[in-house]
C-alpha positions in Angstrom: 43.5 -21.9 -19.4 42.0 -20.3 -21.8 44.5 -18.9 -25.0 44.2 -15.0 -25.2 41.8 -14.0 -22.8 42.1 -11.4 -20.4 38.7 -12.2 -19.0 38.3 -14.6 -16.4 36.3 -17.3 -17.4 33.5 -17.1 -15.2 33.3 -13.6 -14.2 30.1 -13.1 -16.1 28.2 -15.0 -12.6 30.1 -12.8 -10.4 28.7 -9.8 -11.8 25.0 -11.1 -12.3 25.5 -11.7 -8.2 26.6 -8.7 -7.2 25.3 -5.9 -10.4 27.1 -3.3 -8.4 30.4 -5.2 -9.4 29.6 -4.3 -13.2 31.1 -0.6 -13.5 33.9 -1.8 -12.5 34.3 -4.8 -15.1 37.8 -3.4 -16.4 39.4 -3.6 -13.2 38.6 -7.1 -13.1 39.7 -7.5 -16.6 43.3 -5.7 -15.7 43.7 -7.9 -12.1 43.0 -11.5 -14.5 45.0 -10.4 -17.2 47.7 -9.5 -14.6 47.8 -13.2 -12.9 46.7 -14.9 -16.6 50.5 -13.3 -17.9 52.3 -14.3 -14.7 51.3 -17.3 -14.6 52.0 -18.2 -17.9 55.4 -16.4 -17.6 56.3 -19.1 -15.0 54.7 -22.0 -16.8 56.4 -20.9 -20.1 60.3 -19.4 -18.1 60.5 -22.2 -15.6 58.9 -25.3 -16.9 55.7 -24.9 -14.7 54.2 -23.8 -11.9 55.6 -26.8 -9.6 58.9 -26.9 -10.7 59.0 -22.9 -10.1 57.3 -23.4 -6.6 59.2 -26.6 -5.7 62.7 -24.2 -5.0 62.7 -24.3 -1.3 64.6 -27.6 -2.7 67.0 -26.3 -4.8 67.8 -22.5 -2.5 69.5 -22.6 0.5 71.5 -25.0 1.2 70.4 -28.9 0.6 71.7 -32.2 0.5 72.0 -34.6 -2.4 71.4 -38.3 -2.2 75.5 -38.7 -3.0 76.4 -36.8 0.4 77.2 -33.6 -1.4 76.0 -29.9 -1.0 74.2 -27.9 -3.4 74.0 -24.0 -2.8 71.5 -21.4 -4.1 71.0 -18.0 -3.4 69.0 -14.9 -4.9 71.6 -11.8 -4.4 71.6 -9.6 -7.6 73.3 -6.9 -5.6 76.3 -9.5 -4.3 79.7 -8.8 -5.9 80.7 -11.8 -4.8 78.9 -15.0 -2.6 80.5 -17.5 -0.4 79.5 -20.4 1.9 81.7 -20.3 5.4 81.0 -22.6 9.1 82.3 -24.9 11.7 82.5 -26.8 8.6 85.2 -24.7 7.0 86.7 -22.8 10.3 85.1 -20.1 8.9 87.3 -19.6 6.1 85.2 -16.3 4.3 86.7 -17.6 1.3 87.0 -20.6 0.4 83.9 -21.4 -1.0 83.1 -19.2 -3.3 79.8 -19.4 -5.2 79.4 -19.0 -8.9 77.9 -16.0 -10.1 74.4 -17.4 -12.7 72.2 -15.0 -14.5 69.8 -12.7 -13.2 71.7 -12.4 -10.1 71.7 -15.7 -8.7 74.4 -17.8 -7.3 75.2 -21.7 -6.8 77.9 -23.9 -5.1 78.2 -27.3 -4.9 80.4 -29.0 -2.1 81.6 -32.3 -2.6 81.1 -35.1 -0.4 83.3 -36.6 1.8 83.9 -40.4 1.8 80.4 -40.2 0.8 79.5 -38.1 3.8 78.2 -34.8 3.6 81.2 -32.0 3.8 78.6 -30.0 6.4 77.6 -32.0 9.5 74.2 -31.8 11.0 73.9 -29.5 13.9 77.0 -27.2 12.4 76.3 -23.2 12.1 76.4 -21.6 8.4 76.3 -18.1 7.0 76.4 -16.7 4.0 79.1 -14.1 3.5 78.1 -11.0 0.8 80.6 -9.0 -0.6 78.9 -5.9 -0.9 78.8 -3.5 -3.5 81.1 -1.0 -1.5 83.7 -4.2 -0.6 82.2 -5.3 2.3 81.5 -8.4 4.2 78.4 -9.2 5.3 77.9 -12.5 6.8 73.8 -13.3 6.5 71.6 -16.2 7.3 70.1 -17.6 4.1 66.5 -16.5 3.1 66.0 -20.5 2.7 67.3 -21.3 6.3 65.3 -24.0 7.9 67.0 -23.8 11.7 67.7 -20.8 13.1 68.6 -20.7 17.1 69.7 -18.1 19.9 71.8 -18.9 22.5 71.1 -17.3 25.0 74.1 -15.5 26.0 73.6 -13.8 22.1 71.1 -11.3 20.8 71.2 -12.5 17.6 69.9 -15.9 15.9 72.3 -18.4 13.9 71.8 -20.2 11.4 72.0 -24.2 11.7 72.3 -27.2 8.8 69.4 -29.1 10.1 69.6 -32.4 8.5 69.6 -35.2 10.8 70.0 -38.9 10.1 66.2 -39.5 10.1 63.9 -37.3 10.5 60.3 -37.7 11.6 58.1 -39.6 9.7 54.6 -38.5 9.4 52.0 -41.7 10.3 48.7 -40.1 9.8 46.8 -38.6 6.8 45.6 -34.9 6.7 41.8 -34.7 8.1 39.4 -34.2 4.8 38.2 -30.8 4.3 35.9 -29.7 6.4 32.5 -28.5 6.3 32.1 -26.5 9.5 35.4 -25.2 11.0 35.7 -24.5 14.3 39.3 -23.1 15.1 41.1 -22.8 18.1 43.6 -20.0 17.3 46.6 -20.8 19.4 50.3 -19.6 20.3 53.1 -22.8 21.2 54.6 -20.7 23.6 52.0 -19.2 25.8 50.1 -22.9 25.9 51.1 -23.2 29.4 50.1 -22.2 32.9 53.5 -22.0 34.0 55.4 -18.4 33.1 58.0 -19.8 30.6 58.0 -20.8 26.5 56.1 -23.8 25.8 57.0 -26.1 23.9 55.9 -27.8 20.8 55.8 -31.7 22.7 53.6 -29.6 25.8 51.3 -28.8 23.0 51.0 -31.7 21.7 50.8 -34.2 24.9 48.7 -31.5 27.1 46.8 -28.6 24.8 45.5 -30.7 21.8 43.7 -32.9 23.4 42.2 -30.1 25.5 40.9 -28.9 22.1 39.6 -32.6 20.7 37.6 -32.5 24.6 36.5 -28.8 23.7 35.0 -29.6 20.3 37.0 -27.7 17.9 38.5 -29.5 14.5 40.9 -27.3 13.6 44.1 -25.2 15.4 45.0 -22.3 13.8 49.3 -21.8 14.9 50.6 -18.2 15.9 54.2 -17.6 15.6 55.5 -20.7 13.9 57.5 -18.8 11.5 61.2 -17.7 13.5 60.6 -14.6 14.7 63.8 -13.2 17.0 61.2 -10.7 19.0 58.6 -12.9 20.6 57.2 -9.8 22.0 55.8 -9.7 18.6 53.5 -12.4 18.3 55.2 -13.7 15.7 54.5 -11.3 13.2 57.9 -9.8 12.7 58.9 -12.8 11.2 62.8 -12.9 10.5 63.4 -16.5 9.0 60.3 -17.7 6.3 61.3 -21.1 5.9 62.5 -21.8 9.8 60.0 -23.5 12.8 60.6 -21.4 15.8 63.3 -23.3 17.6 61.9 -21.5 20.9 59.4 -24.1 21.3 61.7 -27.1 19.5 63.1 -28.3 16.8 61.5 -29.0 13.1 60.8 -32.8 13.9 58.8 -31.6 17.2 56.7 -29.7 15.4 55.9 -32.0 12.6 55.1 -34.5 15.5 52.9 -32.0 16.5 50.6 -32.1 13.4 50.8 -35.6 12.6 48.9 -36.3 16.7 46.7 -33.6 15.6 46.0 -35.0 12.4 45.7 -38.4 14.4 42.9 -36.8 16.6 40.8 -35.2 13.0 42.2 -31.9 13.6 43.5 -29.4 10.7 45.9 -27.5 11.1 46.5 -23.8 9.7 49.8 -21.9 9.8 49.2 -18.0 10.4 51.2 -17.2 7.5 52.6 -13.7 7.5 53.9 -12.6 3.6 52.6 -8.7 4.5 55.5 -7.4 5.6 59.0 -8.8 6.9 61.5 -8.0 10.3 63.7 -5.0 9.6 66.9 -7.4 11.0 69.5 -7.4 9.0 71.7 -9.5 11.1 69.2 -12.5 11.5 66.8 -11.8 9.5 65.8 -11.1 5.5 66.4 -7.3 5.7 69.5 -5.8 3.5 70.5 -9.6 2.2 72.9 -8.6 -0.5 73.7 -5.6 1.1 71.0 -3.3 -0.6 67.1 -2.6 0.5 65.7 -3.4 -2.9 66.3 -7.1 -2.4 63.2 -9.4 -2.0 61.5 -5.2 -0.8 60.8 -2.4 -2.3 63.8 0.1 -2.1 63.3 4.1 -0.5 60.2 5.1 1.4 57.5 2.2 -0.6 59.5 -0.3 0.8 58.6 0.7 4.9 55.1 0.4 6.7 55.2 3.5 8.8 53.1 1.8 11.7 54.7 -1.6 11.8 58.5 -0.4 11.1 58.9 -3.6 9.0 60.2 -4.0 5.4 57.3 -4.3 2.5 57.6 -6.9 -0.2 58.4 -6.3 -3.6 54.9 -8.7 -5.4 55.8 -7.8 -8.8 59.5 -9.3 -8.9 59.9 -12.6 -9.9 62.4 -14.1 -7.5 59.9 -12.8 -4.5 57.1 -14.6 -6.4 59.1 -17.6 -6.3 60.5 -17.0 -2.8 56.9 -16.8 -1.4 55.2 -19.1 -3.0 57.7 -21.7 -2.6 57.4 -20.4 1.6 53.7 -21.8 0.9 54.6 -25.4 -0.4 57.2 -25.7 2.1 54.8 -25.4 5.2 52.4 -27.5 3.4 54.8 -30.5 1.9 57.2 -30.7 4.5 55.1 -29.9 7.8 51.6 -31.1 6.4 49.9 -27.7 7.3 46.5 -27.8 5.8 46.2 -24.3 4.8 46.6 -20.7 5.9 45.8 -17.8 7.5 47.0 -14.6 5.6 48.1 -11.9 8.1 47.3 -8.7 7.5 46.1 -8.8 4.2 44.6 -5.6 4.1 48.3 -3.9 4.2 49.0 -6.2 0.8 46.1 -4.8 -1.2 46.4 -0.9 -0.9 48.9 1.4 -1.4 48.1 3.1 1.9 48.0 -0.2 3.5 45.0 0.9 5.4 46.5 3.5 7.3 44.3 6.1 8.3 41.6 4.8 5.9 38.5 4.0 6.7 36.4 1.4 4.7 32.6 2.4 4.6 31.6 -0.2 1.6 31.2 2.1 -1.0 33.0 -0.3 -3.9 34.9 2.7 -5.8 37.1 2.4 -2.1 38.3 -1.2 -3.8 38.9 -0.2 -7.4 41.5 2.4 -8.6 45.2 3.3 -8.6 44.8 3.2 -4.5 44.8 -0.8 -5.0 48.2 -2.9 -5.4 47.8 -5.1 -8.0 50.9 -6.6 -7.8 49.6 -7.7 -4.8 46.3 -8.7 -4.9 48.2 -11.1 -8.5 50.4 -12.6 -5.6 47.5 -13.9 -3.8 45.7 -14.5 -6.7 48.5 -17.2 -7.5 49.1 -18.5 -3.8 45.7 -19.5 -4.0 45.6 -20.6 -7.7 48.7 -22.8 -6.5 47.2 -24.4 -3.5 44.2 -24.9 -5.1 45.8 -26.7 -8.0 48.2 -28.3 -6.3 46.8 -29.2 -2.7 42.8 -28.4 -3.2 42.3 -29.7 0.7 44.1 -26.9 1.5 42.0 -23.9 3.3 43.3 -20.4 2.9 41.3 -17.5 5.3 42.4 -13.9 4.4 42.4 -11.5 7.5 41.0 -8.2 5.4 39.0 -5.6 7.1 38.0 -3.5 4.1 35.8 -5.9 2.8 37.4 -6.5 -0.9 34.7 -7.7 -3.0 35.2 -10.9 -4.1 38.3 -12.2 -2.4 36.6 -15.1 -2.0 35.6 -15.6 -4.5 37.7 -18.3 -7.3 40.1 -17.0 -9.2 38.6 -17.8 -12.4 35.9 -15.5 -11.9 37.9 -12.2 -11.2 38.2 -13.3 -7.0 41.0 -13.5 -5.0 40.6 -17.2 -4.8 40.4 -17.7 -0.8 38.0 -19.9 1.0 37.5 -17.8 4.1 37.8 -13.8 5.2 37.7 -12.7 8.9 34.8 -11.3 10.0 36.6 -8.4 11.7 33.5 -6.1 11.7 32.2 -8.7 14.6 34.7 -8.2 17.8 34.6 -4.5 17.4 30.6 -4.5 17.4 30.9 -6.2 20.7 33.4 -4.1 22.3 31.3 -0.6 21.4 28.5 -2.1 23.0 29.6 -3.6 26.2 31.9 -0.2 26.1 29.4 2.2 25.5 25.8 1.2 26.1 23.6 0.4 29.0 21.8 -3.4 29.0 18.7 -1.9 28.1 20.0 0.2 24.9 21.3 -3.2 23.7 19.9 -2.7 19.4 18.9 -5.7 18.8 18.5 -5.0 14.7 22.0 -3.8 15.1 23.7 -6.7 16.4 21.6 -8.5 13.9 22.9 -6.8 11.3 26.4 -6.7 12.1 26.4 -10.8 12.5 24.7 -11.4 9.0 25.8 -8.1 6.8 28.3 -10.3 4.8 29.0 -10.5 1.1 27.1 -12.9 -0.9 28.4 -16.0 -1.6 31.5 -15.5 0.6 32.1 -17.6 3.8 32.9 -16.0 6.8 34.7 -16.6 9.6 32.7 -15.6 13.0 34.2 -14.4 16.4 33.8 -12.6 19.2 37.3 -12.1 20.3 40.7 -12.8 18.7 44.4 -12.6 20.0 43.7 -9.1 19.5 41.2 -8.1 22.5 43.4 -10.2 24.6 46.4 -8.2 24.0 47.8 -5.9 26.9 46.2 -2.8 26.0 42.9 -4.3 24.9 40.2 -6.6 27.1 39.1 -9.2 26.5 35.0 -9.8 26.8 35.3 -11.9 30.0 37.6 -8.5 31.6 35.2 -6.3 30.0 32.5 -7.3 31.7 33.4 -8.8 35.4 37.1 -6.3 35.6 38.1 -6.4 39.0 35.7 -9.2 40.1 37.2 -11.8 38.4 39.8 -11.1 40.8 37.8 -11.9 43.9 34.4 -13.0 42.8 35.0 -16.0 40.7 34.9 -18.7 43.3 31.6 -21.0 43.8 32.1 -20.1 47.8 31.9 -16.6 47.6 28.2 -15.4 46.7 27.2 -14.3 43.2 27.1 -10.8 42.6 25.5 -9.3 39.9 28.7 -8.3 37.9 29.5 -11.4 38.0 26.5 -12.9 37.3 26.2 -10.8 34.4 28.9 -11.4 33.2 28.9 -15.4 33.0 25.2 -15.3 31.1 26.1 -12.5 28.8 29.6 -14.3 27.5 28.1 -17.3 26.8 25.2 -15.7 25.1 27.3 -13.3 22.8 29.7 -16.5 22.0 26.6 -18.8 21.1 24.9 -15.8 18.9 28.3 -15.4 17.6 28.6 -18.9 16.4 25.3 -19.7 15.3 24.6 -16.5 13.6 27.6 -14.7 12.3 29.5 -17.1 9.2 30.2 -20.5 7.9 32.8 -21.0 10.0 33.9 -19.7 14.5 36.9 -18.9 15.6 38.4 -18.6 19.3 41.4 -17.9 20.6 42.8 -20.1 23.6 41.9 -19.6 26.9 39.1 -17.1 26.2 36.5 -20.0 25.8 36.5 -19.8 29.8 36.8 -15.9 30.3 40.6 -16.1 31.1 41.5 -13.7 33.6 43.7 -10.4 32.7 45.2 -9.7 29.5 48.3 -11.5 27.4 51.5 -9.7 27.4 55.2 -11.1 26.1 58.7 -10.7 28.3 59.9 -7.3 27.3 61.5 -4.3 29.0 58.7 -2.6 30.0 57.5 -5.9 32.1 60.5 -6.3 33.6 60.3 -9.4 31.0 58.2 -11.0 33.1 56.1 -14.0 31.7 53.4 -13.8 34.2 51.0 -12.7 31.0 52.6 -14.7 28.8 50.8 -18.2 29.7 47.6 -20.0 29.4 46.0 -20.8 32.8 44.0 -23.9 31.7 44.3 -25.1 35.2 41.5 -22.6 36.3 39.0 -24.7 34.5 40.3 -27.9 36.6 39.5 -26.9 39.8 35.7 -27.4 40.9 36.0 -24.4 43.3 36.2 -21.9 40.3 33.1 -20.7 38.1 35.6 -21.0 35.0 34.5 -24.3 34.3 31.2 -22.9 33.7 32.3 -21.2 30.9 34.5 -24.2 29.9 31.6 -26.7 29.8 28.9 -24.5 27.6 31.8 -23.8 24.7 32.3 -27.5 24.9 28.7 -28.2 24.3 28.0 -25.6 22.2 30.9 -26.8 19.3 29.8 -30.4 20.1 26.2 -29.4 19.3 27.1 -27.5 15.7 29.7 -30.8 15.1 25.9 -32.7 16.0 23.8 -30.3 13.2 26.2 -28.7 11.2 24.3 -24.7 11.1 28.2 -23.4 10.2 27.7 -25.2 6.7 24.0 -24.3 6.3 22.8 -21.9 4.9 22.4 -18.6 6.7 19.6 -18.1 8.8 16.3 -17.3 8.8 15.8 -14.3 11.4 12.3 -14.2 12.4 12.6 -11.8 15.7 14.8 -8.4 16.6 12.4 -7.4 19.5 13.8 -3.8 20.5 11.6 -3.2 23.8 11.8 -7.1 24.8 15.3 -7.5 23.5 14.8 -10.6 21.7 16.2 -12.5 19.3 14.9 -15.8 17.1 16.3 -17.6 14.2 16.4 -20.9 12.6 19.4 -22.5 11.0 19.9 -25.8 10.4 16.6 -27.1 11.4 17.0 -25.8 14.5 15.4 -22.9 16.9 18.1 -20.1 18.8 16.3 -18.2 20.9 17.9 -15.1 22.8 16.4 -12.8 25.2 19.0 -10.2 26.6 17.0 -8.2 28.9 18.8 -7.6 31.8 15.5 -8.4 33.9 12.6 -8.9 32.5 11.5 -12.6 31.3 8.6 -13.7 29.0 6.1 -16.2 30.1 3.8 -17.9 26.9 6.2 -16.1 24.5 5.1 -16.9 21.2 8.2 -17.6 18.5 7.8 -17.6 14.4 8.9 -21.2 12.6 8.6 -22.7 9.4 8.8 -26.9 10.8 5.8 -28.0 12.9 6.0 -30.3 14.8 6.9 -30.9 19.2 10.4 -29.3 20.5 12.5 -30.1 23.0 15.4 -28.1 24.5 19.0 -29.0 22.9 21.0 -26.3 24.6 20.3 -23.8 27.8 22.6 -21.5 29.2 20.5 -20.8 32.0 21.4 -24.5 32.9 23.2 -25.4 36.0 26.5 -26.9 34.9 27.0 -23.6 33.0 26.5 -21.3 35.8 22.6 -20.3 35.3 19.9 -20.3 37.5 18.2 -23.4 36.2 15.3 -21.7 35.3 13.7 -24.1 32.9 12.5 -27.5 32.8 14.3 -29.5 30.4 12.0 -32.4 30.2 9.2 -29.8 28.8 7.6 -30.8 25.0 6.6 -27.7 23.2 4.0 -28.0 21.0 4.0 -25.9 17.4 0.7 -24.6 16.2 -0.7 -24.1 13.2 -0.3 -20.1 13.9 1.4 -17.5 11.7 3.6 -15.2 13.4 6.4 -13.2 12.6 6.2 -14.0 8.7 6.9 -18.1 9.6 3.7 -20.6 9.2 4.1 -22.0 12.2 4.7 -20.9 15.9 5.9 -22.4 19.4 4.9 -20.7 23.2 8.5 -20.7 25.3 9.0 -19.5 28.5 12.5 -17.3 28.1 14.0 -16.0 31.4 16.0 -12.6 31.0 19.7 -13.2 29.5 19.0 -17.0 28.9 19.8 -18.7 25.5 17.9 -21.6 24.6 18.7 -23.8 21.0 15.6 -26.4 20.6 15.1 -29.3 18.0 12.0 -30.7 16.6 11.7 -34.5 18.2 9.8 -35.2 15.2 13.3 -35.6 13.3 15.7 -37.9 14.9 19.1 -36.3 14.7 
């Protein structure tokens, strides 16, 4: 890295690409300077970024090669620190830590006859003598395994050091050009009303994901969280894989099996906030409210009721960066979806704030540049040490350059979620009659993305499946899903409309909305009802905390049609790679006809959203002349369609310009149908 420069080395390219950013050049310089100086300090003071981010191997409780135990903690507010547990009869003072500089404490326990003095599976606690003299029994922030007995409220820290750990057998897949992401939650991945296991996901769900054509699984709720109903977003132990689904080795096996199938595995990482729990969480670890977090008002998220990290703190950077590295190197995760990035980027956390796209919203004193600097450091570390890994930002604000390289002054992410798309579909279905759907507005929402920043398109995610909201299928078909999804029942107008639009919405989002695609588990086949975790408000019921995959296996139910379409849509993308292709050329968005047509990856996509009007000999402009055939037809019988198209039909182009394209074809497009065509003159 260049020696004293505060300007990003490639900022010029960024500003040339987006001239509207030019007035904010000094902001980019200041942000990069902060990143550069922090990285330089790490290199000079900690022996390099590599060593600094390996701190998970020295902090917490770690087994040494000779059988001894080395313990290290950061507790700047503590008067004294001890280790207690089964190994010493829970004596709170027999094993004191030695105080080091900068609030650190260490302890070495020699081996006993060549064996570890702390047996595998034994319980531990760090005992903190607070400034007021009180003894606080805490779980180490670096704990690798915590469990909760059924008769207890809080989690216990269990020393995880099995005689033989799981050994990964399969290499990680190569970095994917087209990401087709299956957003998943291990605990609900079963039709049964219980917490499902890593083993269940490994042997029952991964084969299903592979069959559906998804090449990436994004795992939610893996970082340990005491409250199951938080969906994993109130993390209590950052280095521990959730024990409610099984052991750390079970998770390692699950990832290894996914890799054997060629499936990339991403972790939904929560570094935007932490649970307020202190007995089994990170909060008040050393007896103060400023350990890891901002003190006072700034350290609390008013909507989430959680603690907010102090990203300017040296030890917080060590903790979070090491956390990312541990998940990559110990468990072999292939990257991360960073949750709550909007909350991190702004001091207002996005609360009560709308984003219009005005660039002044992204620069100024309201931006938390310490948090942005942490994200730049995180992406720099991952890109430097593990360049094959992928990072995704969940940011609703649209921060410019968030997904451009750090060297340009960007945030360094590979992808950002296209969060406006699901909101648009909800608004359309909820507020407009089918005849009033605005084709131009749909196309604008699907194509409105920042220049040369990659977006993950999705029609819906877990957010829309949660209780209090509705999935697309439930919005479209509602109560009739309970009575009219059987093929033995007459096809009602509501179910017919729902099935056809469900397929069309997903395909146009997949093909036009971004450079990657995401689906939440079960939504591909129109999973009925909502998602609700056991809690007091529902009498601790698991009835809605499950995924009824069995519905797609019942040949008498119409869910099989949506499932088959989703699979074939993904398999078609795998074959032609439109997600990795340049943005589509939209040749038509006809308001009265309700027709959208575009070309991408050498394919022609045609959508007729009209509720009842079909079109014979409809002219569609195309770039490449030739003979075309149908590759995918949402009206096919195997997808619950009305079979109005003959798939043996050949469509010959004419040298007849139309909609600014040099050639055109004439097609029959029935109402509420999506078609994908490809020229037979170019084999694939």
